[in-house]
C-alpha positions in Angstrom: 0.0 0.0 0.0 1.2 3.4 -0.9 1.5 5.8 2.0 -0.8 8.8 1.7 -0.9 10.6 5.0 1.5 11.6 7.7 1.4 13.9 10.7 4.2 15.9 12.3 5.0 15.4 16.0 7.7 16.6 18.3 10.0 13.6 19.0 9.4 14.1 22.8 5.8 13.0 22.3 6.7 9.8 20.6 9.5 9.0 23.1 6.8 8.6 25.7 6.0 5.2 24.2 7.4 2.5 26.5 9.1 0.4 23.8 10.4 3.4 21.8 13.8 2.6 20.1 15.2 4.9 17.5 17.0 3.8 14.4 19.8 6.0 13.0 21.6 5.9 9.7 25.3 6.5 9.6 26.5 10.1 9.8 23.0 11.3 10.9 23.0 13.8 13.8 21.3 12.8 17.1 17.7 13.9 17.4 16.5 16.1 20.2 13.1 16.1 21.9 12.2 19.3 20.0 12.9 17.8 16.6 9.9 17.3 14.4 9.4 13.9 12.9 6.6 12.3 10.8 4.3 9.5 11.7 2.9 7.8 8.5 -0.4 6.1 8.1 1.4 2.7 8.2 2.7 3.8 11.7 6.3 4.1 10.8 8.2 7.3 11.8 10.7 9.1 9.6 12.7 12.3 9.7 11.3 13.7 6.5 7.9 13.4 4.8 9.5 14.2 1.4 12.0 11.3 1.4 10.0 8.6 3.3 12.4 5.7 2.5 15.4 7.6 4.0 15.7 8.6 7.6 13.6 5.9 9.1 13.5 6.3 12.8 11.0 3.8 14.0 9.3 0.8 12.3 8.4 -1.6 15.2 4.7 -1.5 14.4 2.8 -3.5 16.9 -0.8 -3.4 18.2 0.6 -1.6 21.3 2.3 1.0 19.2 -0.9 1.6 17.2 -2.9 1.9 20.4 -0.4 4.5 21.7 -0.7 6.4 18.4 -4.4 6.4 18.5 -4.9 6.9 22.3 -2.0 9.1 23.4 -1.1 10.9 20.2 -4.6 11.1 18.9 -3.4 10.0 15.4 -6.1 9.4 12.9 -6.5 9.8 9.2 -8.7 13.0 8.7 -12.3 12.4 7.7 -11.8 14.0 4.3 -9.0 11.6 3.5 -10.7 8.4 4.6 -12.7 8.3 1.4 -9.5 8.0 -0.6 -8.4 5.0 1.5 -11.8 3.3 1.2 -11.8 3.9 -2.6 -8.3 2.5 -2.9 -9.4 -0.6 -0.9 -12.4 -1.1 -3.2 -10.2 -0.8 -6.3 -7.8 -3.4 -5.0 -10.6 -5.9 -4.4 -11.9 -5.3 -7.9 -8.4 -5.8 -9.4 -7.9 -8.9 -7.4 -11.2 -10.4 -8.5 -10.5 -9.5 -12.1 -7.1 -11.2 -11.9 -8.7 -14.5 -10.8 -11.2 -14.5 -13.6 
């Protein structure tokens, strides 16, 4: 699935998660609590929303992490974008059924 939505957070907010463990690429500076990072709709966290495959900070996506994102961070896909997700899901079902015919 292609990522469509991300939301910016101060890193200090994400670091509240009990099992938080940051990844770091070589030669990247250390992040501070005040740095802004981006939580994607697949619950991964990156340094930049422009280059999502570079600067990955967190990808240990578990049900507990998702609960933290929803409950503590109040992370949700905005109502006006949910339609795009539903439409994409319907298109994938149609494509899959056409492929089996």
